[in-house]
N, C-alpha and C positions, 0 to 999 in steps of 0.2 A: 484508550484509558481516559475518557473525557471527564471533565468536572461538571457534574449534573446539577449544581446548585445555583446557577445564575438565573436571572429573570427571563421570561419568555421574549421572543425576538423583538416584537414591537417596543416593549418597555425597555429592553436592554439597549437597543440601538438608539433610542431616544436619549439615553444617558451616557453611552460609551462609544468611543470611536471604533473599537474592534475588540475581538476576544484574543488578539495576538499583540505582542510587543508592548503595547501601552496600557493594557488592562492591569491595574494595580494588583500586586500579589497580596495586598491586604484582604482581597476577596477569598484567599485560600485559607482554609482551616486545617491545620495538620492532623487534628484528631479525626476529622471526617476523612482526611486523606489516607490515614492508616486503614480505616475500614474499607475504603475503595480499593487500595492495593490488594488487601486480602481477598476481596471479592473478585477483582479482575484476574488475579493469578489463579484462583480456584476455577474460574470459568475456562481458562486456557488448559488447565490440567484435565478438566472434564471432557474437553474435546478428544483427548486420547481415549478416555474410557468409552466414549460414544462411537469410536471407530473412525474418526476423521483422520486424514492423512498427515496433517501438519498444523502448526500454529504460527502466527505472524505477529511480530512486534516491530515498532518503528520509532523514529526519533524526531521530536520537535522540541523547541525551546521557547520559554517565556510566553506561555499561552495556556488557555483553559481547554483547548481542543483535544490535547493529548498529553497526559502527565508522565511521559517517558523521555526525559532529557537524555537518559542513558538506557536504551533498549538492551544493551549488553548485560546490565545488571539483572533485568527481568529474565533474559535468556539463560543466564547462569543459574538462577533459581529453578528454572524449568528443567535444566539438565539433571537435577536431583529429584524432581517431582514427577518426571515422565521417563519412559523407557523405550518408546516406539516411535512416536510422532517426529516428523521433521520439525526442526526449529528454525524458522526463517526470520532473520533480522533484516527487515526491509525498510530502512537499512541504516548504515552509518553515513552521515553527510560528509563526504571526504573533503570538500574544500574548507570545512570548518576545523579540520584537524591539521596541526602543524607540529611535527611531521605526521603524515598519514600512516607511517609504519606502526603507530599506536593501534590503528585499526587492524592491520595485518596480525599484530601480536594478540590482540584480544579475541579476534575471530578464530585464530588458530587455537587459542585456549578453549574456546567454546566448542570447537569441533572435536578436540581431544576429550574434553569433559563429557560431551554428549555421546561419545562412541561413534563419531562420524555422522551425526544427524544434522549438522548445520547447513543451511542454505544462506549464502552470503549475499545480502542485499547491499549494493554500493550505489549511493544516491547523491544527487547534486544538492539536495536539501530544498525546502520550500523558500519562496521569496522572503517571507518575514524573517527567516533565520539570518539573512544577510544584514538586516537592521539590528537584530539582537546581538550579533557578533562583530559588526562593523567590518565585515569582509567585503571587498569590492565586488559587486554582482556582475560587472562586465568581465571579470576573470573567472566566473563560475564554471563555464563549460571547459575552457582549456585547462584550468586548474584541476577539474574533476578528472579529465581524461589522463592527464599526467599522473595523478594520484592513483588511478586504477592501474596504470602500467607499473607503478612502483609497488603496489600491493601484490599484484600477480607475480612480479619478479621476486618479491620477498618470500612468497610461498613456494616458488618453484626453482629458484636459482640458488645453488649452494653459496653460502656466505663465508666470510665477509666479502662484499663487493661494494664498489662506489657507484652512486647514482648522481648524475649531474644533469639536472633538468632546468627548465626555465623558472619553475617555482620552488623546486626542492633540490637542495644540494646536500647529499649525505655521504661522507667519506667511508662510513662503515654501515652497511645494511646486512644484518646478521641476526634476524629475530629468533628467539627461543620462546615458546616451542614452535614446531612446524605443524601444519594441519595433518590430521589423520587421513582424510580423503586425499587421494592422489590423482592427478597432479595438484588439484586444489578443490575446495568445496564448490558446488554449483554457484554460479553468479547470476543474480537477477537484478535488473534495473527497472524501476518504475518510470512511467512517462505519461505526459498529457497529450501525446500525439505528435511531438516534434519529429519531422522527417529525419533529421540528423541523428536523433536518439534511436529511432527504429533501425536505421541503416547501421549504426554503430553496434547495436546488439547483434544483428544478424552477422555482420562481418567478424565479430569476436566469439560467436557461439554462446552469447549470454541470453538469458531469458528476458523477454520484454513483457512487463506487466502493466497493462493499460489502466490508468486510474480514471474511472468515469462514474463514480458514485454521485457526482455533482450534476450530472447531465443525463439526457435521454440515452438509451442504448445505441441509437444510431451514431452517436458521437464516437463510441468505442468501435462500432462496426467499421467506420472509416479507417481507424487505426489498424484494425485487423487486416483489412484489404491491403493497406500500405505495407504491412508486415509480410504478407504473402507475396506481394510484388517484389519486395526487397529480397526475399529468399530465392525467388525465381531468378532475379537478376544476378544474384551472387553465385548461382550454380550449386548451392548447398541443398541437402535433403531436408525437407520440412519435418520438424520434430514438434508435434502438438504441445508437448510439455513446456516448450520454451515460449509459448504464447499464452498469456494469462489476462484475466479480466477481474479487476477489483470492483465489487458492486455490493450494494446494500441488500440484505436478505432479512425477511421476517415472515414466519410461517405460523398460522393459527388454524383452527379447525375449519373455518369457512373464510371465503374472500371478504365478506362484510366484516367479520370479526377482526381479521388481520388489518384491514384498512383503518377501522375505528381505533384499534389499540396502538397501531404504529404511528398514525398521523401526527399526534402532538409531539412525539419524541423525534420524528423526522424533522418537524418544523424547528424544534430546538437545535437539532444537529445542523441542519442546513441554514438556519437563520441566525441563531445566536453564536454557536461555536465556529461555524465556517465564515463568520463575518470578516475574518481576516483576509479571506480571498475575495469576497464579494463587496467588501466595504471600501475604505479609502485606498486610492492607488498606491500610496506610499507603503502601505502594509501588504497590499495585494500582490503587486508584481513590480519590483524595483527596476529602474532603467537599466537596460543591457542584460537583464537576467535571462531572458528567453530569446531564442532565435527568431528573427523577423517572420519567416514563413509560419512558424508555430504560433506566434502571437496573432497573426492575421486569422488563422484558423480558429484559435481560441476565442477571439473576439466575435467571429462569425457565429460560433456555437452559442456564445453568450447572448448575442443579439437574437438568435433564433429562439432561445428559451424565453426571452423577454417579450418578443414581438409575435411569437407563434400563436396559432389558434388556441383560444382558451378552452380547456377541457370542459365537457358538459356537466360533470358532477365531481364530487369529492374523490370518489374512487378513481375516476379517470385521471384526476390531477396527481394523485399519489403514484399511479401506475406509469404515468408519463415519465416521471423522474426516477422511479424505483420499481421496475416491472416485476421484480422477484419478491413481491409482497402479496400474500394470498394463502389459499389453502394448499396442502401438499400437492394436490393434483394440478392446480394452476401453476405453482412454482416449478414443479419438476417438468411439466410440459414446456413451459416457457424457457427454462434453463436448457433443456435438451435441444430445443430449436436453436438457441444461440450457440451452444457447443458444437452441434453438427454443422450449421451453416458457416460458422466462422473458424472451425477447426481448433476450438479451444481445448487444450489439454490440461490447463490449470485454471481453477476458479477460486478466487480469494473472496470468501464470503464475509462481509462486514456484518456480523451477527449481533453485536452490541454497538449501539450508536446513541449519541446524544444523552438524553435523560432516561433511556429505556431502563426500567427497574429490573432487579435480579430475577424475580419470578417469571416475568415475561421473556427475558433473555433465555432463561433455562428451558422453558417450554418450547420456544421457537427453535433453539439449538437442537433439542432432542428430536423434534419433528423433522427438521432439516436433515439431521444425521441418519435417521432411521427410515424416513419415508420419501425423501427426495434424492439424496446422494446415491443409495444403492440402485435406484431406478435409472438415474442418469448414467452411472457407471456402466451398467449392463447394456443399455441401448447404445451408448456412445462407443463402447468397445466394438460392437458389431459394425457400426457405421465407419469407424476408423479403419477397421480391418478391411472392409470393402474398398476403402480408398487407398489401401496400401500404406497407411500410417501406423507406426508402432507406438 
């Protein structure tokens, strides 16, 4: 749910530090904001009408990149506007909540209100959030894992009971309501490739959703390989649905048309709105926020993007960063290749991005839902069955 009314990247970055934390909210117009919320929620509802499996909402604070400081409010609206799709809140940034039992309560409400359609995304939260909330980023990972343990216990353990952790001490944990799905809703955790996050997801049976819309697909491919290796090491059975890829998608009638239409809005998305990640270090990644091995890999990926071979033309430049932009034939063949080669059971398609207007979003979403997804489903099911994956 981005704010699409800022300047283009070069002009914006010449006048502003970033689109996160320090961008004055004087740039926000509530009247325009009302129209945007109406539009964005309608687009999510239409995903059900087009036959997609689910919709995803997320949480960010004090930024123009995503106008959902409370994804639970949007998810609550969707429980009344939809009847079939899964509603994934990806997610609530647990270290920012004290106590995190608030998350357990609200997600249980959403699960009951939706008739058991919630997918519970539990997240560390982006680096900029730690400046916005003044939470110590060096505590982010241990605080997150303790909070996950508390939330899972709150959903599955009869209350009242006491919880005495390093960060949270609660004499009475006894949330009402309890979730409809038992023992609890599916849990997904997004990541940028941290080995510890991948291992943690595998060990707990949580879905790992690789966030790689900022980088070439080989960045996520490394994450997928690491996930498969962690599954093998754990002795668990591989479940494709628990491995997901979040990537930008835009579909038009031809490759040339798709590139021409998407390029300026991708530039706005990746240059203006994502400036909080690629701009000043204080906004991008606070000290202690990320595990050292993950930081080394992230910086290597970033260096590769900056120093790599320059694409020969505009189309190649777009496809290098966002390969699922093109005609239905191009997108479905590329997507099927990634799905089959990496064992992807979940694809999170970022179908609205940056300043992409409503008419282009609607057409692209319709083409994706009707001409890409059925093709990939059919062929991937056969491939997965041959592999013995359910």
